[in-house]
C-alpha positions as CSV (number, residue, x, y, z in Angstrom):
1,M,81.8,104.5,88.4
2,N,84.1,106.5,90.6
3,D,82.7,108.3,93.6
4,Y,83.0,111.8,92.3
5,R,83.7,113.3,88.9
6,R,85.2,116.5,87.6
7,I,82.6,119.0,86.4
8,A,84.7,121.9,85.2
9,S,88.2,123.3,85.1
10,R,89.0,126.9,84.6
11,S,92.1,129.1,85.0
12,T,92.5,132.2,87.2
13,P,93.7,135.4,85.6
14,D,97.2,135.1,87.1
15,A,97.8,131.4,86.5
16,A,97.6,129.2,83.5
17,P,96.1,125.8,84.0
18,E,99.3,123.9,83.4
19,A,101.0,121.2,85.4
20,G,104.1,122.2,87.2
21,D,106.6,120.1,89.3
22,D,105.1,116.8,90.5
23,G,101.9,117.5,88.6
24,I,100.8,120.5,90.6
25,E,98.1,122.2,88.5
26,Q,97.4,125.9,88.6
27,G,93.8,127.2,88.5
28,K,90.5,126.0,89.9
29,R,88.6,122.8,89.5
30,L,85.1,122.0,90.6
31,I,84.4,118.5,91.8
32,R,80.9,117.1,92.3
33,V,80.0,114.0,94.1
34,A,78.1,111.4,92.1
35,D,74.6,110.4,93.0
36,D,74.8,108.7,96.4
37,K,71.6,106.7,96.9
38,G,73.4,103.5,97.7
39,L,72.0,100.2,96.4
40,S,68.6,100.2,95.0
41,L,65.9,97.9,96.4
42,A,66.1,95.8,93.3
43,Q,69.8,95.4,93.8
44,K,69.4,94.4,97.4
45,I,66.8,91.8,96.5
46,A,69.0,90.4,93.8
47,N,71.9,90.2,96.2
48,Q,69.8,88.3,98.7
49,F,68.6,85.8,96.1
50,Y,72.2,85.3,95.0
51,L,73.3,84.5,98.6
52,L,70.4,82.1,98.9
53,S,71.5,80.3,95.8
54,W,74.7,79.4,97.5
55,K,72.8,76.8,99.6
56,T,71.2,75.1,96.6
57,P,72.6,71.9,95.0
58,I,73.1,73.8,91.8
59,H,75.8,76.0,93.3
60,G,77.3,73.1,95.1
61,R,77.7,71.2,91.8
62,K,79.4,74.3,90.3
63,L,82.1,74.1,93.0
64,R,82.9,70.4,92.2
65,G,85.8,69.5,90.0
66,K,89.3,68.2,90.1
67,Y,91.3,69.1,93.2
68,P,95.1,69.5,93.1
69,L,97.4,67.0,94.6
70,K,99.8,69.9,95.5
71,L,100.5,73.6,95.0
72,L,102.9,74.5,92.3
73,A,104.8,76.9,94.6
74,V,104.6,78.8,97.9
75,P,105.0,82.6,97.5
76,D,107.0,84.7,100.0
77,D,105.1,86.9,102.4
78,A,107.5,89.8,102.8
79,I,105.2,91.7,105.2
80,P,105.7,91.1,108.9
81,G,102.7,90.1,111.0
82,D,101.7,91.4,114.5
83,G,104.1,89.6,116.9
84,R,101.8,90.3,119.8
85,A,98.8,88.6,118.1
86,G,101.1,85.7,117.2
87,A,102.4,85.3,120.7
88,A,98.8,85.4,122.0
89,M,97.9,82.5,119.7
90,R,100.8,80.5,121.0
91,A,99.4,81.2,124.5
92,G,96.0,79.9,123.5
93,Y,93.9,82.9,122.3
94,F,93.3,85.3,119.5
95,L,94.0,89.0,120.1
96,F,92.3,91.5,117.9
97,R,91.9,95.2,118.7
98,G,91.7,94.5,122.5
99,H,89.3,91.6,122.2
100,K,90.5,88.1,123.2
101,L,89.0,84.8,122.0
102,P,90.3,81.4,123.4
103,V,91.3,79.1,120.5
104,D,89.8,76.1,122.3
105,A,86.4,77.9,122.4
106,L,86.5,78.9,118.8
107,D,83.3,77.8,116.9
108,F,83.3,78.9,113.3
109,A,79.7,77.9,112.9
110,K,78.5,80.6,115.4
111,L,81.2,83.2,116.0
112,S,80.3,85.6,118.7
113,V,82.7,88.4,117.6
114,G,82.3,91.7,115.7
115,P,82.4,91.9,111.9
116,A,86.0,93.0,111.7
117,F,87.2,90.2,114.1
118,A,85.2,87.7,112.1
119,D,86.8,88.8,108.9
120,Y,90.2,88.5,110.5
121,L,89.4,84.9,111.3
122,H,87.7,83.9,108.1
123,G,90.3,85.6,106.0
124,F,93.1,83.7,107.8
125,R,95.2,86.8,108.2
126,W,96.1,85.4,111.6
127,L,98.5,83.0,109.7
128,R,100.9,85.9,109.1
129,D,100.8,86.9,112.8
130,L,101.4,83.3,113.9
131,A,104.3,82.9,111.4
132,S,105.9,86.1,112.8
133,S,106.2,84.6,116.3
134,A,106.6,80.9,115.7
135,T,108.7,78.5,113.7
136,R,107.1,76.0,111.4
137,E,107.3,73.3,114.0
138,Q,105.8,75.5,116.6
139,G,103.0,77.1,114.5
140,A,101.9,74.2,112.3
141,P,100.0,72.3,115.1
142,I,98.1,75.5,116.1
143,A,97.3,76.4,112.5
144,E,96.2,72.9,111.6
145,S,93.8,72.7,114.6
146,I,92.2,76.0,113.7
147,M,92.0,75.0,110.0
148,R,90.2,71.8,110.9
149,K,87.6,73.8,112.8
150,W,87.0,76.1,109.9
151,L,86.7,73.2,107.4
152,A,84.3,71.4,109.7
153,A,82.0,74.4,109.7
154,H,82.4,75.8,106.2
155,H,84.0,73.5,103.7
156,E,80.8,72.0,102.3
157,T,78.3,74.9,102.0
158,P,79.2,78.5,101.2
159,S,77.7,81.2,103.5
160,E,78.5,84.8,104.5
161,P,80.7,86.1,105.9
162,A,83.0,83.1,105.6
163,W,82.6,82.8,101.8
164,R,82.1,86.5,101.0
165,A,84.2,87.3,98.0
166,D,86.8,89.4,99.8
167,N,87.2,87.0,102.7
168,A,87.6,84.1,100.2
169,G,90.2,86.1,98.2
170,W,92.2,86.9,101.3
171,R,91.9,83.3,102.4
172,L,93.4,82.0,99.2
173,L,96.3,84.4,99.4
174,F,97.1,83.6,103.0
175,W,96.5,79.9,102.6
176,T,99.0,79.7,99.8
177,A,101.6,82.1,101.3
178,H,101.6,80.2,104.6
179,A,100.9,76.7,103.2
180,P,103.7,75.1,105.3
181,L,101.6,76.0,108.4
182,I,98.4,74.3,107.2
183,L,99.8,71.6,104.9
184,S,102.5,70.0,107.1
185,S,100.3,67.3,108.4
186,S,101.0,63.6,107.6
187,D,97.2,63.1,107.6
188,L,96.6,62.6,103.8
189,V,92.8,62.9,104.2
190,Y,93.2,66.3,105.9
191,R,95.7,67.5,103.3
192,S,93.4,66.4,100.5
193,L,90.5,68.3,102.2
194,V,92.6,71.5,102.4
195,L,93.7,71.3,98.7
196,N,90.1,70.5,97.7
197,C,88.8,73.6,99.6
198,I,91.5,75.8,97.9
199,A,90.1,74.6,94.5
200,R,86.5,75.0,95.6
201,T,87.2,78.6,96.8
202,A,88.8,79.5,93.4
203,R,85.7,78.2,91.6
204,H,83.4,80.1,94.0
205,L,85.4,83.3,93.2
206,D,85.2,82.7,89.5
207,R,81.4,83.2,89.9
208,S,81.2,85.8,92.6
209,A,84.2,88.2,92.1
210,D,82.4,90.7,90.0
211,K,79.5,90.8,92.4
212,A,81.7,92.1,95.2
213,P,81.5,95.8,96.0
214,M,83.7,98.0,93.9
215,G,87.0,99.0,95.3
216,L,89.1,96.9,97.7
217,P,86.6,93.9,98.1
218,R,86.4,93.3,94.3
219,L,90.1,93.8,93.9
220,V,90.8,91.1,96.6
221,A,88.4,88.7,94.9
222,W,90.2,89.0,91.6
223,C,93.6,88.8,93.1
224,G,92.5,85.5,94.7
225,I,91.4,84.1,91.3
226,V,94.8,85.1,89.7
227,A,96.8,83.6,92.6
228,A,94.8,80.3,92.3
229,A,95.4,80.2,88.5
230,L,99.2,80.5,89.1
231,L,99.4,78.1,92.0
232,I,97.0,75.3,91.1
233,P,97.9,73.0,88.3
234,G,96.0,73.5,85.0
235,G,95.3,77.2,85.6
236,A,96.0,78.6,82.1
237,A,92.4,79.4,81.2
238,R,91.7,80.8,84.7
239,K,94.8,83.0,84.4
240,L,93.5,84.7,81.2
241,F,90.1,85.1,82.8
242,G,91.5,86.3,86.1
243,E,93.9,88.9,84.6
244,A,91.1,90.4,82.6
245,G,89.0,90.7,85.7
246,L,91.9,92.1,87.7
247,K,92.4,94.9,85.1
248,R,88.7,95.8,85.4
249,A,88.9,95.8,89.2
250,I,92.0,98.0,89.2
251,D,90.4,100.4,86.7
252,S,87.2,100.8,88.7
253,G,88.8,100.6,92.1
254,F,91.4,103.3,91.8
255,H,91.2,106.9,90.6
256,P,93.5,107.9,87.8
257,D,95.9,109.4,90.3
258,G,96.2,106.1,92.1
259,G,94.0,106.7,95.1
260,I,91.4,104.1,96.0
261,V,87.7,105.0,95.5
262,S,86.8,104.7,99.2
263,R,89.3,107.5,100.0
264,S,90.6,105.5,103.0
265,P,94.3,105.5,103.7
266,L,93.8,102.1,105.4
267,A,92.1,100.7,102.3
268,Q,94.9,102.2,100.2
269,L,97.5,100.5,102.3
270,E,95.6,97.2,102.1
271,A,95.4,97.5,98.3
272,V,99.1,98.1,98.0
273,M,99.7,95.1,100.2
274,L,97.3,93.0,98.2
275,L,98.9,93.8,94.8
276,S,102.3,93.2,96.3
277,M,101.3,89.8,97.5
278,L,100.0,89.0,94.1
279,R,103.2,90.2,92.5
280,A,105.0,87.7,94.9
281,V,103.0,84.9,93.3
282,Y,104.2,85.9,89.9
283,D,107.7,86.1,91.2
284,V,107.7,82.6,92.7
285,R,106.4,81.2,89.4
286,R,109.0,83.3,87.5
287,E,106.3,84.9,85.3
288,A,106.1,88.5,84.4
289,P,103.1,90.3,86.0
290,P,100.5,91.9,83.7
291,A,100.9,95.6,82.9
292,C,97.8,96.5,84.9
293,L,99.3,95.1,88.1
294,T,102.6,96.9,87.6
295,E,101.0,100.2,86.6
296,G,98.4,99.9,89.4
297,L,101.2,99.6,92.0
298,N,103.2,102.4,90.3
299,R,100.2,104.8,90.8
300,A,99.0,103.5,94.2
301,V,102.3,103.8,96.1
302,P,102.9,107.5,95.4
303,A,99.3,108.3,96.4
304,L,99.8,106.3,99.6
305,L,103.0,108.1,100.4
306,G,101.2,111.4,99.9
307,L,99.5,110.8,103.2
308,A,102.6,109.9,105.1
309,H,103.8,112.4,107.7
310,G,107.4,113.1,108.7
311,D,107.5,109.9,110.8
312,G,106.5,107.8,107.8
313,G,103.1,106.9,109.3
314,L,99.8,107.8,107.7
315,G,97.4,110.5,108.7
316,N,94.0,109.9,110.4
317,W,91.7,110.3,107.4
318,Q,88.3,108.7,106.5
319,G,88.2,106.4,109.5
320,S,91.8,105.3,109.6
321,G,94.1,105.4,112.6
322,A,97.7,106.7,112.5
323,I,99.1,103.6,110.8
324,D,102.5,102.6,112.1
325,P,105.5,103.8,110.0
326,D,107.2,100.4,110.1
327,L,104.1,98.8,108.6
328,V,103.9,101.4,105.9
329,S,107.6,101.0,105.1
330,A,107.4,97.2,105.0
331,I,104.4,97.3,102.6
332,V,106.0,99.9,100.3
333,A,109.2,97.8,100.2
334,A,107.2,94.7,99.3
335,S,105.7,96.6,96.4
336,Q,109.1,97.0,94.8
337,V,108.1,100.6,93.9
338,R,110.4,103.5,94.6
339,A,108.6,106.8,94.4
340,R,108.2,110.3,95.9
341,P,105.0,111.2,97.7
342,L,102.2,112.5,95.4
343,R,101.8,116.1,96.3
344,Q,98.4,116.6,94.7
345,A,95.7,113.9,94.2
346,R,92.8,115.7,92.7
347,D,90.7,112.7,92.1
348,W,91.5,110.9,95.3
349,G,91.0,114.3,97.0
350,Y,94.1,114.9,99.1
351,Q,96.6,117.7,98.9
352,R,100.1,117.6,100.4
353,I,102.3,120.7,101.0
354,A,105.8,120.1,102.3
355,A,108.5,122.6,103.1
356,G,111.5,122.3,105.4
357,S,110.6,119.7,108.1
358,T,106.8,120.6,107.9
359,V,104.1,118.5,106.2
360,L,100.6,119.9,105.7
361,Q,97.8,117.5,104.5
362,I,94.4,118.7,103.4
363,D,91.2,116.8,102.6
364,A,90.1,118.7,99.5
365,A,87.2,116.7,98.3
366,P,83.7,115.5,99.2
367,P,83.4,112.4,101.4
368,P,83.2,109.0,99.6
369,V,79.8,107.8,98.5
370,A,78.1,105.6,101.0
371,R,78.3,102.3,99.1
372,L,82.0,102.6,98.8
373,A,83.0,103.3,102.5
374,E,81.3,102.1,105.7
375,A,83.3,104.6,107.8
376,G,83.3,107.7,105.5
377,C,83.8,110.9,107.4
378,A,82.5,114.5,107.1
379,S,86.0,115.9,106.9
380,T,86.1,118.2,103.9
381,G,88.6,121.0,104.4
382,A,90.3,119.4,107.4
383,I,94.0,119.5,107.9
384,E,96.9,117.7,109.6
385,I,100.3,119.1,110.3
386,S,103.6,117.4,111.3
387,D,107.0,118.8,112.1
388,G,109.7,116.2,111.2
389,P,108.9,112.9,113.0
390,L,106.5,114.6,115.4
391,R,102.8,115.5,114.7
392,L,101.3,118.8,115.7
393,V,97.7,119.0,114.4
394,V,95.7,115.8,113.7
395,N,92.2,114.4,113.2
396,C,90.8,112.0,115.8
397,G,90.5,109.1,113.3
398,G,89.7,105.5,114.0
399,A,86.1,105.3,113.0
400,A,86.9,102.2,110.9
401,L,88.7,100.5,113.8
402,E,85.8,99.3,116.0
403,G,86.9,96.9,118.7
404,A,87.2,96.7,122.5
405,W,88.7,100.2,122.7
406,I,86.3,101.9,120.2
407,P,82.6,100.9,120.6
408,R,80.1,101.5,117.9
409,D,78.8,104.8,119.3
410,L,82.3,106.2,119.6
411,A,83.1,105.1,116.1
412,Q,80.1,107.0,114.8
413,G,81.2,110.1,116.7
414,L,84.7,109.9,115.2
415,R,83.1,110.4,111.7
416,T,81.7,113.8,112.6
417,T,83.1,117.1,111.4
418,A,83.9,118.1,115.0
419,A,86.3,115.1,115.2
420,H,88.4,116.8,112.5
421,S,90.6,119.9,112.4
422,T,88.3,122.3,110.5
423,L,85.4,124.7,111.0
424,I,82.0,123.6,112.3
425,L,78.9,125.8,111.7
426,N,76.1,125.7,114.3
427,D,77.2,122.3,115.5
428,N,76.3,120.7,112.2
429,N,78.3,118.2,110.1
430,S,79.4,119.4,106.7
431,T,77.9,116.2,105.4
432,A,75.1,114.6,107.4
433,L,75.5,111.3,109.2
434,L,72.3,109.3,108.9
435,P,70.9,107.0,111.7
436,D,71.8,103.9,109.6
437,G,75.4,105.0,109.5
438,T,75.5,106.2,105.9
439,L,76.5,109.6,104.8
440,G,73.6,111.9,103.8
441,K,73.3,115.3,102.1
442,G,76.1,117.8,102.5
443,V,79.2,118.5,100.5
444,T,78.6,118.0,96.8
445,E,81.0,120.5,95.3
446,V,84.6,121.5,96.2
447,E,86.3,124.4,94.4
448,L,90.1,124.2,94.6
449,N,92.9,126.6,93.6
450,R,96.5,125.7,94.4
451,Q,99.6,127.8,93.6
452,E,103.3,127.2,94.1
453,L,105.0,130.5,94.7
454,D,108.6,131.6,95.1
455,N,108.0,132.3,98.8
456,G,105.8,129.3,99.6
457,S,102.5,127.5,98.7
458,R,99.0,128.8,98.6
459,L,95.8,126.7,98.6
460,D,92.3,128.0,98.4
461,L,89.3,125.7,98.7
462,S,85.6,126.0,99.3
463,H,82.7,123.6,99.8
464,D,78.9,123.8,99.8
465,G,78.3,121.5,102.8
466,Y,76.4,124.2,104.8
467,V,74.6,125.9,101.9
468,R,71.4,123.9,101.8
469,R,70.8,123.8,105.5
470,L,72.4,126.9,106.8
471,G,73.0,129.2,103.8
472,Y,76.8,129.6,103.9
473,V,79.7,128.5,101.8
474,H,82.8,127.6,103.8
475,R,86.0,128.8,102.2
476,R,89.4,127.9,103.7
477,L,92.6,129.7,102.6
478,L,95.9,128.1,103.5
479,M,99.5,129.4,103.0
480,M,102.8,127.8,104.0
481,S,106.0,129.7,103.9
482,G,108.9,128.4,101.8
483,D,110.8,127.2,104.9
484,G,107.7,125.5,106.5
485,K,107.9,127.6,109.7
486,E,104.6,129.4,109.2
487,I,101.2,128.2,108.2
488,R,98.6,130.9,107.8
489,G,95.0,130.2,107.4
490,E,91.7,132.0,107.1
491,D,88.2,130.4,107.4
492,M,85.5,132.4,105.7
493,L,81.7,131.9,105.7
494,T,80.0,133.7,102.9
495,P,76.2,133.8,102.4
496,A,75.1,131.6,99.5
497,E,73.5,133.4,96.6
498,R,69.7,133.5,96.6
499,R,69.5,132.3,100.2
500,R,67.4,134.2,102.6
501,K,69.2,136.2,105.3
502,R,69.8,134.3,108.5
503,G,70.6,135.4,112.0
504,K,73.8,134.9,113.9
505,Q,75.0,131.3,114.1
506,P,77.7,129.8,116.4
507,V,81.0,128.8,114.9
508,Q,83.7,126.6,116.3
509,L,87.1,126.3,114.7
510,R,88.8,123.1,116.0
511,F,92.4,122.0,115.8
512,H,93.0,118.6,117.4
513,L,96.5,118.4,118.8
514,A,98.7,115.4,118.5
515,L,99.7,113.1,121.4
516,G,102.5,114.8,123.3
517,V,101.6,118.4,122.4
518,E,100.9,120.6,125.5
519,P,99.0,123.9,124.9
520,T,99.4,126.9,127.1
521,L,96.9,129.7,126.5
522,T,98.1,133.3,126.4
523,A,96.6,135.9,128.7
524,D,94.4,137.4,126.0
525,N,92.8,134.1,125.1
526,M,93.8,134.7,121.5
527,G,96.8,132.5,121.3
528,A,98.6,129.5,122.7
529,L,102.1,128.1,123.0
530,L,102.3,124.5,121.8
531,R,105.2,122.4,123.3
532,I,105.8,119.2,121.4
533,D,107.4,116.6,123.6
534,Q,111.0,116.3,122.6
535,G,110.3,118.7,119.7
536,A,110.1,122.3,118.6
537,L,108.0,125.0,120.2
538,W,105.1,126.3,118.0
539,Q,102.8,129.3,118.5
540,Y,99.2,129.6,117.6
541,R,97.3,132.9,117.1
542,T,93.7,133.6,116.1
543,G,92.5,136.9,114.7
544,A,88.9,136.6,115.8
545,G,86.8,134.8,118.4
546,V,87.8,133.4,121.8
547,L,90.4,130.6,122.1
548,S,90.0,127.8,124.6
549,V,91.5,124.4,125.2
550,E,89.3,121.3,125.4
551,D,89.8,117.6,125.7
552,S,90.1,115.4,122.6
553,L,91.3,112.0,121.6
554,W,93.5,110.5,118.9
555,V,93.4,106.9,117.6
556,D,96.6,105.0,116.8
557,G,96.9,102.4,114.0
558,D,95.9,99.6,116.4
559,G,92.6,101.2,117.1
560,R,93.5,102.4,120.6
561,P,92.4,105.9,121.5
562,H,94.7,108.3,123.5
563,P,93.6,111.4,125.4
564,T,94.8,114.6,123.9
565,K,93.8,118.3,123.7
566,Q,92.3,120.5,121.1
567,L,92.3,124.2,120.4
568,V,88.8,125.6,119.9
569,V,88.1,129.1,118.6
570,T,84.5,130.2,119.3
571,S,83.0,132.8,117.1
572,E,79.8,133.7,115.2
573,A,78.7,133.6,111.6
574,L,77.0,136.9,110.7
575,P,74.2,137.3,108.1
576,G,76.6,139.2,105.9
577,G,79.5,136.7,106.3
578,S,82.4,136.4,108.7
579,S,86.0,135.1,108.8
580,I,88.6,133.9,111.2
581,G,92.3,134.3,110.5
582,W,94.9,132.1,112.2
583,L,98.5,131.3,112.3
584,F,100.8,128.4,113.3
585,K,104.4,129.6,113.7
586,R,107.5,127.6,114.7
587,V,109.3,129.7,117.3
588,G,111.9,127.3,118.7
């Protein structure tokens, strides 16, 4: 079940509900988030019993069987690794989001690293990084020594996180794509052990793939099964089984418009990369990929490009950092899909307005449900703006990139509404962040109306995130001129029907500025000049409240925060409602 569903669609008097260019639909649509109670107690208990069953002799017997004497082929990995991480491995240590771990001290039986670092190790993604900075002769001894350590700790008995379905799926894909690094040894016993473990991993996934969480984790598991079917001899039956599971995983993991159910650009990028790696397996075996794989990529790539700014990098949405343009370009090239950016992803929940050199991105949906996204953000209504290759307005981002630079507490703060470029009422999140890290009550309905006019684009959205707690509907009206040089906005707070009158409440309207943007306040504290380093000059004006400049931060694609500034308009929400009009205008 997808994380939110359409409730109703109705036209406005001056616009028929018909699709225009690039699927832009006129009129309004109401979106309601599905029931977000997470896993039930019974489901949690069942999952625990299932994990305990891995340690029993019965599960061990299910993993036994013939092991291959060789792989049928080695697929190409067209996506470059992190050269810095690969060079670090050659120097004797792993490097992951600022953390260092000496290879000699690596103990897979008791890893003392964070969950994301552990997944990087267990998923063997580091093989790509090593391959990017070393020849086969240079990298094979390093890879083999690490592989031996992993096998010693985890070959015999499955356990989490090493054998979690998504880690096992990634491991199969990277083991086979970089087989020369782990299978170059003349030690036949070691080679047999590696090949046996590849077969055991495939059998494990046969039984666990559908138990993985919906979205990217389940998709990874089924891709691993299909890859094993194509690369291990005698895989015809598994191929039929795997392709049927792959179709189910794609159908449940993506919205009809191609966006992934977690709403994370990082997960979307990973999904495109994953499907591209699986397509490379079909290519090396000279077999046609199934229609679900081709169609899935054809939908996922335009959705991904819809969140690309003028520099080609992705926006800071739902916990992602500003993913590097070169990585995005390489993954899109590997997909073999050529497409234009999707301008409107109603189901995925993002809107893109582009004119001249300006790109405006809008989060126009409720946050993802808790069970689908660990770093979901209360960002409904937030915007990002770029001018050509340079960014102007951003969100902080990075909540999903915990590491040495982003500790747990900061990551949670980056999920708040205040970390996004939108309105905050009475210092409350539009969707509550609960102490256990999940998203609580807040936005359940978003009403959206987008129109493409002769002189520009107009988007009107409202959400109910503040209705239950504070009694106001937040409505945001956005208009971009046809040349992209003006972006006008108005943020309105209207009292909800049948809600008791409330007193004045503080309001902050925040616009986080990109790295390299220097703001200078005007004398009346109602405007600012925004100088973009090596870029154009923009002007900001507000029609209400008092404007100030405060410190902020912005997280890049590596999970590294950078100090920046933010524009903050301070105003009040009145019992009868209030509004703040504003303008971004390119003046140079």
